[in-house]
N, C-alpha and C positions, 0 to 999 in steps of 0.2 A: 941379442937385439932382434936381430932379421927376422931370427924363425920367428923371434914371439911376436914383430910389427907384423909378417905376415900372416899370422894367424889370428893378429887382431881385426887387420884388413880383414880375411876371410868372415869372418864374427860376423862384421857392422855388413856389410854384402851381401848375408843371406840375411840378417837383421830386417833391412831394405826390400830385399827382395821379397819378406816373409808381409811386410806394410805395404807393396805393392799389388801381389795376388790376393788379399784380403780384398782390397778395394774392387780390385777388376778383375769378378769372378767367370766374363766371357771376355778378356782383353782382347784374344787371340779373333775372336767374331768382330769386333772393332777397330782392332787392325787393319783387318781383309774389307770393309767398308768404308774404311777411312781411305785406300790403297783404290778401290776400284772407284772412289766419287770425281780423285784425286787426276786421276790419270782415266779416264773411259774404263771403259770396254778391255778385259787384259785376258789373255788365253789363261790357263790351268798351268803351262808351262812357264811363261813370267811370272806368276803368282811362289810361284815355288823359288824363282830364282831370286826374286824381290825382299821375300819372308824368310827364304834356308827352312822350309820345313817340308820334311817328305812327304811323297806321292800323297800315300796312304793317310796318313795326319789331314792335308789339305783338304782332302775328298771328300773325310768325314765331315770335314766343320763346313764344306761347300753346301753338303748333302742337308744338312741342319736347319742353315740358311737358307734353302732350297724351300724347303717344306713349314721355314718361317715367315714368307714372302719376301725375304732380302735382294731375293737376284734370284736372274733367271739362264739358265745355263743352254746354248745354240752350240751348235758346231759353225766352224771358222768358214763363211762363204770363200776365205784364198787360200785353206789348205784345209779337207775336210778331215782330216787327223787329227786337229786342234777344235779343242772346247772352249768357245769366247763366255765367259763371264761377266753378264751387267748389269747392276744396279734396277730395280725395281721402284717405285714411287717411293713404298714403303721403305726402301733399302738405301733410297739419298737421306729421308726422312731421319731412319736408323742413326745413319755415317753423321748427319749434321748435331745430331744429339753427342752423339758422341765423340765429335771434332767441343762442343763447348765442355762437356765433364772431366775431359780431359785437360782443360787451358782452364779451369775451375781446377781441379786437381794437383794440378804442376804450382797455379797459384798458391795453395791450401799449404804444401810440401816444402815450399822454397822460400817463402814471404819471410821468415826469418833471416837471411842471408842479403847481404849488401848486391849491390850487382856487381862490383866486384869479385867476393865470396862465387858471388855466382861466373864469372868469367873464368876466374881459375880451375872453378870447379869442371866444366865445359872443358876446359881444356884437358884434363888429369883425365880423364873418362876419356875422352876420347883419344887418345894415344892408350889405355885399358884396349875399349875398342877393336882397336885398327891392329895392335900386339895376340889379342886375341883369336884374330879372321870374329870376330860378329859380321853377321851381313846387319846394313842397315842403311834404309833408305833414307839419307839425311831431310830430304820433302816434306815427309811424315812430321818428323817431330819438329817443323819450324826451319830447315836448311842451316848454312854451316853459320851458329851464332856468333862467330869467334873471329871472323874478317870484317 
């Protein structure tokens, strides 16, 4: 039963992942926008730590965001080796749209669950995230809802 249950869980997670990926085409960019709006200017190193992304992947995303006019990159006045990433006005607006879209999408995805079912699912998923060592900035998704 355990092997069968594990495979069933894997299949369900893959289906959930597919649902999320097909909806949020630029999820990585949206996540960066929200992190920058919520925390103010951050260094590229800070973003790597908070997102768990590789430096090259993050650099590529930031380059695209800069070309789109969402961010500016400047040398950190305190340490010239670091680059500070800051949202432009266009980036601030995009972050607000991302947050609103994320909230609406979350409501749509989980509206069929009762409040109790949501709390139980949160507890179970938090255990998995912790056990798997997945970096998660809880403030990005509304903080710790189980307390």
